[in-house]
C-alpha positions in Angstrom: -25.5 -10.0 -7.9 -24.6 -11.9 -4.7 -27.1 -12.0 -1.9 -24.9 -9.9 0.3 -24.3 -7.2 -2.2 -28.1 -7.2 -3.0 -28.9 -6.8 0.7 -26.5 -3.9 1.2 -27.9 -2.4 -2.1 -31.5 -2.5 -0.8 -30.5 -1.0 2.8 -28.4 1.7 1.2 -31.2 2.7 -1.1 -33.7 3.0 1.8 -31.4 5.1 3.9 -30.5 7.3 1.0 -34.2 7.9 0.1 -35.1 8.7 3.6 -32.5 11.3 4.5 -30.3 14.0 3.2 -26.9 15.1 4.8 -24.7 18.1 4.3 -21.0 18.1 5.2 -18.9 21.2 5.2 -15.3 20.3 4.5 -14.0 23.5 6.0 -14.8 21.9 9.5 -12.1 19.3 8.8 -9.4 21.9 7.9 -7.3 21.4 10.8 -3.6 22.4 11.3 -0.8 20.3 10.1 0.8 17.8 12.5 4.0 15.6 12.4 3.5 11.9 11.5 6.0 9.2 13.0 6.0 5.5 12.0 8.7 3.5 13.8 8.5 -0.2 14.9 11.7 -1.3 16.9 12.1 -5.0 17.1 14.1 -7.1 19.7 17.4 -8.4 18.2 17.5 -5.9 15.3 20.6 -3.7 15.3 18.8 -1.0 13.3 15.6 0.8 13.8 14.2 3.1 11.1 12.0 6.2 11.6 9.8 7.6 8.9 8.8 11.2 9.5 6.3 13.3 7.5 3.6 15.6 8.2 -0.3 15.4 7.8 -2.2 17.3 5.1 -5.7 18.7 5.9 -8.6 17.4 3.9 -9.1 20.6 1.9 -5.3 20.8 1.3 -4.1 20.7 -2.4 -0.6 19.2 -1.7 0.5 15.6 -0.8 2.4 15.1 2.3 6.3 15.0 1.9 8.0 11.6 1.6 10.4 12.7 4.4 11.5 15.8 6.4 15.2 16.2 6.5 16.8 18.3 9.1 14.4 17.2 11.8 15.4 17.2 15.6 14.8 13.6 16.8 15.6 12.4 20.4 15.5 8.6 20.4 16.4 7.1 23.8 16.7 3.5 25.0 16.3 3.1 28.7 16.9 6.8 29.1 20.1 6.9 27.0 20.0 9.1 23.9 21.1 7.3 20.7 22.6 8.9 17.6 19.9 9.5 14.9 21.1 9.4 11.2 19.4 10.4 8.0 19.5 8.7 4.6 18.4 10.4 1.4 18.6 7.0 -0.5 17.4 3.6 0.2 20.1 2.0 2.5 19.7 -1.8 2.6 16.3 -2.4 4.1 16.0 1.2 5.3 13.7 3.2 3.1 14.9 6.3 1.3 14.3 9.7 3.0 14.2 8.1 6.5 15.9 8.4 9.8 17.6 5.4 11.5 19.2 4.4 14.8 21.8 1.7 15.0 21.4 0.1 18.4 20.6 -3.6 19.2 17.5 -3.8 21.2 16.5 -6.4 23.9 13.2 -7.4 25.5 12.3 -5.0 28.1 14.0 -2.0 26.6 12.0 1.2 27.0 12.0 3.3 23.8 11.2 7.0 23.9 11.0 9.3 21.1 10.5 13.2 20.7 10.6 15.0 17.3 10.5 18.4 16.1 10.4 19.6 12.4 9.1 22.0 9.9 8.0 24.5 12.4 5.3 22.1 13.7 4.6 21.4 17.3 6.9 18.6 18.8 5.5 15.2 19.1 6.4 12.3 21.5 5.7 8.7 22.3 7.1 5.6 24.0 6.9 1.8 24.0 8.6 -1.2 25.6 10.0 -4.1 23.7 8.0 -7.2 24.7 9.4 -10.5 25.7 9.7 -13.4 23.2 7.0 -15.8 22.0 7.0 -18.8 24.4 6.8 -21.7 21.9 6.3 -25.4 23.0 6.0 -27.2 19.7 4.7 -27.1 16.2 2.8 -30.0 14.5 2.2 -30.2 10.7 -0.7 -32.5 10.0 -3.7 -33.0 7.7 -7.3 -32.2 8.6 -10.8 -32.4 7.1 -12.6 -29.1 6.6 -15.6 -27.9 4.5 -13.1 -27.3 1.8 -11.8 -30.9 1.9 -8.4 -32.0 3.1 -6.1 -29.2 4.3 -2.6 -28.8 5.8 -2.9 -27.9 9.5 -0.5 -26.2 11.7 -1.0 -26.9 15.4 1.2 -24.4 17.4 1.3 -24.9 21.2 2.5 -22.0 23.2 2.4 -20.7 26.9 0.8 -17.4 27.9 2.4 -15.3 30.6 -0.2 -15.2 33.5 1.3 -12.0 35.0 0.8 -9.8 31.9 -1.6 -8.8 29.2 0.1 -10.1 26.0 -0.5 -9.6 22.3 0.6 -12.1 19.7 1.0 -12.4 15.8 1.8 -15.2 13.4 2.8 -15.5 9.8 3.5 -18.7 7.8 6.0 -18.5 5.0 5.9 -21.2 2.3 8.5 -21.9 -0.4 7.8 -23.6 -3.7 10.1 -24.7 -6.4 8.7 -24.6 -10.0 10.5 -26.5 -12.8 10.3 -25.7 -16.4 12.1 -27.1 -19.4 13.7 -25.9 -22.6 15.6 -27.4 -25.5 19.2 -26.4 -26.4 18.8 -26.4 -30.1 22.7 -26.6 -30.5 22.9 -30.0 -28.7 19.3 -31.2 -28.5 19.6 -31.5 -24.8 16.7 -30.9 -22.5 17.5 -28.1 -19.9 15.6 -27.9 -16.6 15.1 -24.5 -15.1 14.1 -24.1 -11.4 12.5 -21.0 -9.8 11.9 -20.7 -6.1 9.0 -18.5 -5.0 8.6 -17.5 -1.3 5.3 -16.0 -0.1 3.1 -15.7 3.0 0.3 -18.3 3.4 -3.4 -17.3 3.3 -4.8 -19.2 6.4 -8.2 -20.7 6.8 -9.3 -19.7 10.5 -12.5 -21.7 10.7 -11.2 -24.0 13.3 -9.3 -21.3 15.3 -11.6 -19.3 17.7 -8.9 -16.8 18.7 -8.7 -15.7 15.2 -12.0 -16.3 13.7 -13.6 -12.8 14.1 -16.8 -13.4 12.3 -19.3 -12.4 15.0 -22.4 -10.3 15.1 -23.4 -8.6 11.8 -20.2 -10.0 10.2 -21.4 -13.5 10.9 -25.0 -12.7 9.9 -23.9 -11.2 6.4 -21.0 -13.8 6.2 -18.4 -11.1 5.8 -14.8 -12.4 5.5 -12.2 -10.9 8.0 -8.9 -10.2 6.5 -5.6 -9.7 8.3 -3.2 -7.0 7.2 -0.2 -8.4 5.2 -1.1 -12.0 6.3 -0.1 -11.0 9.9 -2.7 -12.8 12.1 -2.9 -11.2 15.5 -4.7 -11.9 18.7 -4.6 -11.0 22.4 -4.6 -13.3 25.4 -8.0 -12.1 26.7 -9.5 -15.6 26.2 -6.5 -17.7 27.3 -4.9 -15.6 30.2 -2.2 -17.7 31.7 -3.0 -20.9 29.9 -1.2 -23.3 27.5 -2.9 -23.1 24.1 -2.8 -24.7 20.8 -3.6 -22.7 17.7 -5.2 -24.7 14.8 -4.5 -22.9 11.5 -5.2 -24.4 8.1 -3.9 -23.8 4.6 -4.1 -25.4 1.2 -2.7 -29.0 1.1 0.0 -29.3 -1.5 1.8 -32.5 -2.2 5.6 -32.7 -2.6 5.4 -34.7 -5.8 4.4 -33.0 -9.1 1.2 -34.0 -10.7 1.0 -34.7 -14.4 0.0 -31.2 -15.2 2.0 -29.2 -12.7 5.8 -29.3 -12.3 6.0 -28.4 -8.6 8.0 -29.9 -5.8 9.2 -29.2 -2.3 6.9 -27.0 -0.2 8.7 -26.2 3.1 7.3 -23.9 5.6 8.7 -21.4 8.0 6.6 -20.2 11.0 7.2 -16.5 12.2 5.9 -15.8 15.8 5.5 -12.4 17.2 5.0 -10.8 20.5 3.7 -7.3 20.2 3.6 -4.3 22.3 0.1 -3.0 23.1 0.7 0.0 20.8 1.6 -2.1 17.9 -1.2 -4.5 18.4 -3.7 -1.7 18.7 -2.4 -0.1 15.5 -2.5 -3.4 13.5 -6.0 -4.1 14.8 -7.2 -0.7 13.7 -5.9 -1.3 10.2 -7.8 -4.6 10.2 -11.0 -3.2 11.5 -10.9 -0.4 8.9 -10.3 -2.7 5.9 -13.0 -5.1 7.2 -15.6 -2.5 8.0 -17.8 -3.3 5.1 -20.8 -1.7 6.7 -18.9 1.5 7.1 -17.6 1.4 3.6 -21.3 1.2 2.4 -22.4 4.0 4.6 -24.2 1.8 7.2 -21.9 2.2 10.1 -19.4 4.8 11.5 -16.0 5.0 9.8 -13.3 3.9 12.1 -10.1 5.8 12.7 -6.5 4.7 12.7 -5.0 4.1 16.1 -2.1 6.4 17.2 0.0 6.8 20.2 1.9 9.9 19.0 1.2 12.7 21.4 0.2 15.9 19.6 0.6 14.1 16.1 -0.1 11.0 14.2 1.3 7.7 13.4 2.6 5.0 15.7 5.7 3.9 17.8 5.2 0.2 18.6 7.7 -2.5 19.5 7.8 -6.2 18.7 9.7 -9.4 19.2 10.0 -11.9 16.4 11.2 -15.5 16.4 11.3 -17.8 13.4 11.6 -21.7 13.0 14.0 -23.2 10.5 12.4 -24.4 7.3 10.0 -27.2 8.2 9.5 -29.9 5.5 6.1 -30.6 4.1 5.1 -34.0 5.4 4.0 -36.7 2.9 0.5 -38.1 2.7 -0.6 -39.7 6.0 2.5 -38.5 7.9 2.9 -35.7 10.5 5.9 -33.6 11.4 6.6 -32.3 15.0 9.1 -29.6 15.5 10.2 -28.7 19.0 13.1 -26.5 20.0 15.7 -28.0 22.3 15.4 -24.9 24.4 13.5 -21.6 24.3 16.5 -19.9 22.5 16.9 -22.3 19.7 15.6 -20.2 16.8 16.9 -18.8 13.6 16.6 -15.1 13.0 
């Protein structure tokens, strides 16, 4: 048993031995409410809306996957947009969802009002944030407690006139080679498989994202970010230029004797988030990382919502992506800098 697990076991045992609590689930049997999830993005020509309803704790049914026939008013800068329903998956739009075809721009104000299933109407709003102000990206190597690592140094500018919220994901693409024999000809055939996934980042050298403080630091809790989307606010860097230092495993381009792996390019995805989307993602992170709460030693945190009279979230974002950045060879660095603030691939 690890020291942390043993410590939590002892503390839990002491608390359980010293008190008894009684909970009446009828106290939580509240009325059903509508649930909306929609996250419009700048530059996207389609926004999908997932609508369902909540189920009380004592309810015996699962909430529906979607609610057809709902009345949804979706407006951009006060102008109502047509809202469509799809029963089946439509491209990237999930099945049993509503969607709006409208290209969004930074600064657009999104309002939504929905009524369905005889439940009280719900409403919310958000504003599409401006884009991430990127100065340059440097790929280098760095020493850490884990040995040599690949380091991303991302320099950006924070707007001094606003409270801003950010996110980053780093994609890496690997090519794996395998070989087989064509028994008819005796030839060796090489097969190539490309795998693309989001990188797990080591945050030990980045104070904006290293959230191990207080009891988390005392107990050495790891802090995990939902879907490898690392988010932060500008509270500590208001109006400054700043360089993020993010590390990941160092992989060489050339295959070793026992691993046929080549080419490991990277793509950096940079987000500006509306306050609503940031707070929602932060609540997901706080809930999943609340180990004390999961062990009964702290209050259970609730999900953030900005849906009036309901649940869920309407939160907007703005995403920019670099092109694929080559993996530098040993001892080399790579610097990527856009020619202007609009030179990005989407």
